[in-house]
MIDO-257492 format. One record per residue (C-alpha): residue in one letter; x negated, y negated, z. Coordinates in steps of 0.1 Angstrom, whole numbers, padded with zeros to 4 digits, always signed. Each point is the difference from the previous one (the first is absolute). Layout:
aXYZ ...
# end
This chain:
m-1285-0664+0749 f+0031-0013-0019 d+0011+0036-0008 a-0004+0011+0036 r+0020-0030+0012 r+0027+0007-0026 a+0001+0037+0010 k+0004-0010+0037 r+0029-0023-0008 r+0018+0027-0020 l-0006+0025+0028 v+0014-0024+0026 f+0032-0005-0020 r+0006+0038+0000 d+0006-0001+0038 p+0036+0011+0006 d+0002-0026+0028 l-0002-0027-0026 a+0030+0012-0021 v+0021-0026+0019 l-0018-0028-0018 e+0019+0007-0033 k+0021-0031+0005 i-0012-0031+0020 l+0021-0031+0007 f-0021-0032+0004 v-0001-0037-0005 k-0022-0021-0023 r-0008-0033+0016 h-0030-0022+0007 a-0016+0003+0035 y+0015-0025+0024 e-0032-0013+0016 p+0015-0018+0030 s-0021-0016+0027 h+0015+0023+0028 n+0017+0034-0001 y+0033-0017+0008 s-0002-0031-0022 v+0009+0013-0035 m+0031-0022-0002 l-0019-0030+0012 d-0033-0002-0019 a-0005+0029-0024 p-0005-0014-0035 w+0030+0003-0023 r-0010+0024-0027 p+0030+0014-0017 g+0003+0029-0024 g+0002+0038+0000 g+0030+0021+0010 i+0011+0034+0013 y-0014+0030-0019 l+0000+0037-0001 l-0031+0020-0008 d+0009+0033-0016 i-0029+0024+0000 p+0006+0032-0020 r-0011+0033+0015 r-0012+0027-0024 d-0014+0034+0008 g+0000-0008+0037 r-0020-0033-0004 l+0010-0036+0001 e-0010-0017-0033 v-0005-0035+0013 g-0015-0012-0033 q+0034+0007-0016 a+0021-0018+0026 r+0029-0020-0012 l+0009-0034+0015 v+0037-0008+0003 e+0011-0036+0008 l+0031+0000+0024 f+0000-0038+0007 n-0019-0029-0015 a-0008-0027+0025 g-0004-0026-0028 t-0008-0033+0017 g+0006+0014+0034 i-0016+0026+0024 a+0013+0034+0009 r-0012+0020+0029 d+0004+0031+0023 p+0020+0025-0022 m+0015+0030+0018 a+0024+0027-0012 t+0027+0017+0020 f-0006+0036+0011 d+0023+0014-0027 l-0013-0024-0027 d+0034-0016-0004 h-0014-0035+0003 v-0031-0020+0000 y-0004-0030+0023 f-0025-0028-0002 a-0004-0037+0007 y-0001-0028-0026 r-0007-0037+0001 k+0009-0016-0033 s-0019-0033+0005 e-0023-0017+0025 d+0028-0021+0015 d+0022+0030+0004 y+0000+0029+0026 f-0007+0037-0002 r+0033+0019-0003 v+0006+0037+0005 m+0011+0015-0034 r+0015+0034-0009 m-0001+0018-0033 a+0005+0035-0015 p-0030+0022-0004 d-0001-0010-0037 g+0000-0037+0007 s+0037-0006-0008 g+0027-0013+0023 l-0021-0028+0015 t+0017-0015+0031 r-0012-0027+0024 l+0008+0010+0036 t-0012-0030+0021 s+0003-0038-0002 g-0004-0031+0020 p-0031-0020+0011 f-0019+0031+0011 h-0027+0022-0013 d+0012+0037+0000 y-0025+0026-0011 w-0016+0034+0007 p+0033+0020-0004 c-0001+0035+0015 p+0029+0024-0006 l+0012+0017+0032 p+0013+0035+0006 d+0034-0013+0009 g+0004-0017-0033 g-0008-0035+0012 l-0031-0021-0008 a-0027-0014+0023 f-0018-0031-0012 i-0023-0028+0012 s+0016-0035+0001 t-0005-0035+0012 r+0036+0000+0012 c-0014-0001+0035 r-0004-0037-0006 a-0032-0003+0020 r-0035-0015-0003 y-0029+0024+0002 l-0011-0010+0035 c-0037-0006-0005 w+0000-0017-0034 r+0021-0018-0026 p+0022+0024-0020 q+0034+0015+0005 a+0001+0035+0017 a+0016+0030-0016 v+0012+0031+0019 l+0018+0033-0005 f+0037-0001-0009 r+0025+0025-0014 m+0031-0002-0022 n+0024+0023-0018 a-0009+0012-0035 d+0022-0027-0015 g-0016-0028+0019 s+0027-0004+0027 n-0002+0002+0038 m-0035-0015+0004 r-0015+0001+0035 p-0034-0001+0016 l-0017+0032+0011 s-0029-0020+0015 y+0002-0031+0021 a-0037-0008-0003 n-0013-0036-0003 l-0029+0010-0022 s+0000+0015-0035 e+0003+0037-0009 w-0007+0021-0030 a+0004+0032-0021 p+0028+0022+0014 s+0002+0036-0010 v+0019+0030+0013 t-0016+0028+0020 r+0007+0037-0002 d+0023-0002+0031 g+0021-0029-0014 r-0016-0029+0018 l-0016-0031-0016 i-0037-0006+0003 w-0012-0036-0006 t-0025-0026+0010 r+0007-0027+0025 s-0020-0027+0017 e+0000-0009+0037 y-0020-0026+0019 i+0012+0002+0037 d-0029-0019+0017 k-0026+0014-0024 g-0023-0014-0027 a+0020-0007-0031 d-0021+0018-0026 f+0008+0035+0011 s+0029+0023+0007 h+0016+0005-0035 t+0009+0035+0010 l+0020+0031-0010 w+0034+0006+0016 t+0030+0022-0005 i+0037-0009+0005 r+0033+0018-0005 p+0020-0012-0030 d+0026-0015+0023 g-0027-0022+0016 t-0003+0019+0033 m-0031+0015+0015 p-0029-0020-0015 e-0032+0017+0010 l-0036-0006-0005 v-0018+0026-0023 f-0035-0013+0002 g-0025-0028+0006 n+0012-0029+0021 t-0031-0002+0023 i-0025+0003-0028 i-0020-0031-0012 q-0014+0015-0032 p+0016+0006-0023 n+0024-0029+0004 g+0030+0021-0013 y+0015+0028-0019 a+0024-0002-0030 n+0021+0024-0021 g-0001+0028+0025 r+0014+0033-0012 e-0001+0036+0013 v-0024+0025-0016 p+0018+0032-0010 g-0008+0030+0021 t-0019-0020+0027 s+0005-0023+0029 e-0020-0027-0018 i+0011-0034-0011 c-0015-0015-0032 c-0003-0038-0003 t-0021-0029-0011 l-0022-0017+0025 i+0006-0037-0003 s-0014-0034+0010 h+0020-0028+0016 f-0009-0019-0031 g+0008+0004-0036 d+0023+0027-0014 l+0006+0036+0012 n-0033+0013-0016 g-0028+0021+0016 p-0011+0035+0004 i+0024+0030+0000 c-0001+0020+0033 l+0015+0029+0018 i+0011-0004+0036 d+0003+0031+0021 v+0024-0011+0027 r-0007+0031+0020 q-0032-0016+0011 g+0019-0029+0017 r+0019-0031-0011 f-0028-0023+0012 n-0030+0020-0011 p-0022-0015-0028 k-0015+0034-0005 a+0033+0012-0013 i-0006-0020-0032 r-0018+0016-0029 s-0007-0020-0031 l+0005+0018-0033 t-0018-0029-0019 p-0030-0008+0022 e-0016-0021-0027 v+0026-0026+0009 p-0009-0015+0034 w+0026-0004+0027 p+0014-0034-0008 g-0009-0029+0023 m+0005-0023-0030 w+0022+0015-0027 p-0014+0016-0031 d+0015-0011-0033 d-0021+0023-0022 e-0013+0035+0003 c+0028+0008+0024 f+0032+0021+0004 r+0037-0005+0010 d+0034+0017-0001 p-0009+0036+0009 v+0026+0027-0005 p-0011+0035+0011 v+0012+0025-0026 a-0015+0031+0017 r-0022+0009+0029 d-0032-0009-0019 y+0012-0026-0025 v+0011-0036+0001 l+0015-0021-0027 v-0014-0036+0003 s-0005-0033-0016 h-0038-0007-0005 a-0019-0030-0013 p-0034+0012-0012 r-0007-0037-0006 r+0029-0025+0004 q+0028+0017-0020 f+0021+0027+0017 g+0008+0032-0018 l+0015+0033+0010 y-0023+0028+0013 v+0002+0032+0020 i-0026+0006+0027 d-0006+0029+0022 r-0012+0004+0036 y-0035+0010-0012 g-0009-0032-0018 n+0010+0008-0036 r+0022-0022-0021 e+0016+0000-0035 m+0016-0028-0019 l+0036+0005-0011 h+0008-0034-0016 q-0018-0033-0004 d+0012-0032-0017 l-0029-0024-0002 s+0023-0030-0006 i+0022+0004+0032 g+0000+0021+0032 s+0018+0033+0004 m+0011+0004+0036 c+0025+0014+0025 p+0002+0035-0015 t+0025+0027+0012 l+0009+0034-0013 f+0030-0001-0022 r+0017+0033+0007 a+0030+0012+0019 v-0008+0012+0036 p+0020+0014+0028 r+0016-0028+0021 p-0015-0002+0035 p+0025+0006+0028 v+0025-0027+0009 l-0007-0010+0036 r+0031-0003+0022 s+0009-0036+0007 d+0024-0005+0030 p+0025-0027-0009 r-0005-0031+0021 p+0018-0034-0003 n-0024-0024-0017 d+0013-0028+0023 l-0015+0015+0031 e-0026-0024+0015 m-0018+0025+0021 g-0016+0035+0000 q-0015+0021+0028 f-0035+0011+0010 v-0009+0028+0025 l-0035+0001+0014 a-0009+0034+0016 d-0030-0010+0021 v-0019-0033-0004 y-0031+0015+0018 r-0006+0024-0029 g-0029-0017-0017 i-0010-0025+0027 e-0007+0022+0030 p-0023+0004+0020 k-0010-0036-0006 v+0035-0010+0009 p+0011+0018+0032 r+0035+0013+0001 g+0024-0024+0017 t-0018-0031-0015 i+0024-0006-0029 k+0033-0016+0010 y+0013-0017-0031 l-0001+0002-0038 r+0003-0031-0020 v+0015+0000-0035 v-0016-0027-0023 e+0011-0010-0035 e-0025-0012-0026 v+0019-0030-0014 r+0006-0001-0037 s-0011-0031-0020 n+0032-0007-0019 l-0002-0015-0034 e+0013-0034-0007 q+0029+0001-0025 l-0004-0027-0027 p+0028-0021-0015 n+0001+0022-0031 g+0007+0031+0021 e-0035+0015-0003 y-0023+0004+0029 r-0033-0016+0006 k-0028+0020-0017 d-0031-0016+0014 h-0011-0014+0033 e-0030-0022-0004 p-0019-0012+0020 f+0010+0033+0016 l-0018-0004+0033 r+0024-0028+0009 f+0029+0025+0000 y-0016+0022+0027 a+0016+0003+0035 a-0034-0011+0014 p-0026-0025-0014 v-0028+0026-0001 d-0019-0020-0025 l-0003-0028+0026 v+0002+0018+0033 s-0018+0033+0008 g-0022+0011+0028 p-0027+0024+0012 f+0024+0030-0006 g+0009-0011-0035 w+0034-0009-0015 p+0032+0002+0020 s+0031+0013-0017 y+0012-0021-0030 v+0031+0021+0000 a+0031-0011+0020 k+0012+0024+0026 a+0034+0005+0016 p+0001+0019+0033 s+0034+0017-0001 g-0002+0010+0036 i-0012+0026+0025 v+0014+0034+0011 p-0009+0021+0030 v-0024+0030-0002 e+0010+0029+0023 e-0024+0016+0025 d-0006+0029-0024 g-0011-0025-0027 s+0032+0003-0020 a+0021-0028-0015 n+0033-0001-0018 f+0011-0033-0015 e+0018-0018-0028 a-0020-0022-0024 p+0008-0023-0029 a+0006+0017-0034 g-0013-0014-0032 r-0031-0017+0015 t-0037+0006+0001 l-0008+0010+0036 y-0028+0011+0023 f-0002+0009+0037 q-0021-0011+0030 v-0001+0018+0033 l-0002-0021+0032 d-0008+0005+0037 k+0020-0012+0029 d-0014-0035-0003 l+0008-0002-0038 n-0036+0004-0011 e-0003+0017-0033 v-0019+0033+0005 q+0002+0013-0036 r+0012-0014-0033 m+0013+0018-0031 r-0019-0015-0030 s+0022+0017-0026 v+0036-0005-0010 v+0033+0018+0005 q+0035-0007-0013 l+0035+0013+0004 q+0029+0002-0024 p+0033-0010+0015 g+0011+0027+0025 e-0032+0020-0005 q-0014+0020+0029 r-0037+0006+0003 s-0024+0016+0025 c-0037+0000+0007 i-0021+0021+0023 g-0023-0025+0016 c-0022-0030-0005 h-0029+0005-0024 e+0002+0037+0006 d-0014+0026-0024 r+0027+0006-0025 r-0006+0037+0000 h+0011+0003+0036 a+0034+0013+0010 p+0024-0020+0022 p+0002+0008+0038 a+0018+0033+0008 r+0024-0017+0023 p+0031-0022-0003 a-0008-0037+0001 m+0014-0019+0029 a+0010-0028-0023 l+0024+0023-0019 r+0021+0006+0031 r+0015-0034-0006 p+0013-0022-0029 p-0027-0019-0019 s-0012-0032+0017 l+0009-0033-0015 l-0028-0024-0006 e-0004-0026+0028 p-0007-0032-0019 p-0028-0023+0013 p+0010-0027+0025 w-0008-0027-0025 g+0025+0013-0024 p+0001+0021-0032 g-0016-0007-0033 a-0035-0006-0014 f-0025-0011+0026 s-0010-0037+0001 y-0031-0010+0020 e+0012-0036+0002 r+0034+0008+0013 t-0009+0029+0023 v-0036-0003+0012 q-0007-0038-0001 p+0027-0007+0026 v-0019+0023+0024 w-0032-0021-0004 d+0020-0032+0003 a+0015+0012+0033 q-0031+0016+0015 c-0032-0012-0016 v-0001-0034-0018 r-0001-0020+0031 c-0037+0011+0002 h-0007+0014-0035 s+0008-0026-0027 a-0019-0022-0024 g-0022-0015+0027 d-0012+0033+0016 k-0037-0001+0006 h-0004+0037-0010 g+0018-0006-0033 i+0030+0022+0010 d+0029-0018-0015 l+0033+0018+0005 s+0023-0028-0011 g+0024+0004-0028 t-0014-0029-0020 l+0001+0007-0037 d-0028-0009-0024 a+0005-0010-0036 d+0004+0037-0010 r+0028+0004+0026 i-0021+0022+0023 p+0004-0004+0038 a-0032-0008+0019 s+0007+0029+0024 y+0001+0025-0028 k-0034-0012-0013 t-0015+0001+0035 l+0012+0036+0007 i-0010+0015-0033 r-0032-0018-0007 q-0014+0003+0035 g+0009+0037+0002 w+0023-0003+0030 v+0023+0025-0017 h-0009+0032-0018 v+0012+0008-0035 l-0005+0029-0023 d-0017-0016-0030 c+0023-0004-0030 g-0027-0013-0023 w+0004+0011-0036 n-0031+0021+0000 s-0013-0003+0035 g+0028+0015+0020 g-0002+0037+0010 n+0024+0027-0011 e-0007+0027+0026 k+0023+0012+0029 r-0010-0020+0031 e-0003+0016+0034 p+0024-0011+0028 y-0009-0032+0020 t-0025-0012-0027 f+0019-0030-0014 g+0027-0026+0009 t+0008-0011+0035 f-0024+0025+0017 q-0029-0015-0019 s+0010-0036+0003 r-0021-0023+0021 l+0030-0021+0008 w+0016+0028+0021 k-0032+0008+0018 v-0001-0036+0012 l+0037-0001+0010 e+0000+0034+0017 a-0031-0010+0020 g+0020-0031+0013 h-0003-0033-0017 y+0007-0027+0026 d+0038-0002+0007 v+0011+0013-0035 r+0027+0026+0005 l+0018+0010-0032 t+0035+0014+0003 r+0006+0035-0014 d+0018-0015-0030 e-0029-0024-0006 m-0025+0028+0003 h+0022+0021-0023 a+0000-0028-0027 v-0038-0005+0000 k-0008+0037+0001 c+0024+0007-0028 w-0015-0027-0021 i-0035+0014+0005 d+0011+0036-0007 l+0017-0012-0032 n-0036-0009-0010 c+0006-0037+0005 p+0021-0013-0030 l+0008-0037+0002 w+0032-0005-0020 p+0031+0021-0003 d+0003-0003-0037 y-0019-0006-0033 r+0009-0036-0007 d-0027-0020-0018 r-0018-0016+0030 a-0003-0033-0019 t+0037-0003+0003 r+0002+0008+0037 p+0009-0030+0024 l-0028-0019+0015 v+0018-0001+0034 v+0015+0030+0017 s+0036-0007+0011 r+0003+0003+0037 t+0035+0015-0005 e-0017+0028-0019 a-0025+0008+0027 r+0014+0023+0026 t-0015+0013+0032 p+0003+0037+0005 
# end
């Protein structure tokens, strides 16, 4: 049996497709073992050691001689931790991240291919890591320079940035409010990376694959943001000679470990059947695996993938194929070997054109061809009159006296924009994310729209009828670089469809300017915008003494929660899409199945409730709040520090 296994191994390494494995760049480090896939900097144990290495495997008589491989140390991490090495396309330089001590930050480093000429490129109170050389000579990387809290928990968020090769001219490519991972360059010169999004969804899902141009324009979903299981996808890379993407299936918890899979995007971006596991002995992660698992896949040929694999708890370097075979390349039993890439010069992918735009522009432009594509026939033509642009408000970090930024937010639930731990109802959790309705724009009779929208923000759209009821909601994110122009075909349409073969009416005129809400711009505050409506119209009958227990007064309890908010949420007077961590859904919703249209409050008011007659502005305020999924506060201040009395000068009637 041993001889047969040895013969098979020698035969595998004769495959010409594996000749590219002669030199492998990788890192030696201990596994992070964080509690969540985005919390490495917060709670992963500090276990220093290792460094950046090159595995040099000789090839003789057409066969890789793995047993005679030579290990070359390029950088010794000493009492620190190195991570994420990546060489330039021409092998001129090697980039990686290094954190010299537990109280320091990860910095992007550069060195020559032989380890000489070590240079630190980044500084400041930020973690900078996952460097990715770009075809234009720049460098993409992941950074906490967004200065934001991860919205559903305690740590800082980290998102996609870029800079010049010398560390100058840093700017964000992504404006996300949740963490991102693992950029790499596609054959056509774009970046593919993993990002998270939680627009009115359950928080344990939607760590999905996206692409973006190296100038930050045209971010586009690749796969997965309506799928519950697996929770996410990491280290996505194209498979040579195919339309497949290879990646690791990951959990919301732990590190980016799991089975290795192939995704055939031709079968649809939202189709679980497009996923094929290459390592079926590792279950799709609900809870993360920390042994007998895989990570860091790099397809080296159509049938072969270079990976990190932990047969027990220590990661080594392996090559696997699409038929279930695997062979070890390197294993150090004292420390993990991870993040391998091929160390060889390769043709530089094309440099995508980037139109010069002033970075100080505050707006960009969207064009919608036909809103009814994707929602008809359930929504008859002529129904949609407006489109609302909404911003998912960032949770900005507090800067400390020493210049650093707050790293932990515990007890984290007190920083939510709604007290979901204290107030929920029959539909689940309301939004704990603050929302800012930027304004509405008209939709033409043919379903088209042409409008300006804020650049540098995380946005989503809602489409409204003539009475400002939300008919459909975008539960994904979109962004604009300053001055960027983007277009879409419809609303939840099949992405394989072509746009209408007619000129859009909205393109016959300049782009519409956003009409701000009557209560003013900025993040939505229930207490300042909705409570005055109840004060004017309802509390004379519905207050603390109401015999039916319907208290619509603004009286605050010890947790600074208005009585009216508790009444409306707990008693199910308003409908919310459940934002519970593992209870909220992830699927696309049909029109009319949420928000105002499903709220008992409006059924009562529309049927006629004594002499209550809301003005259009009052109606707009209440409907907007419901369709924002009912956040309470406009920010992420620790609720224990909020005032116990609402200033009447702050309250404003729409």
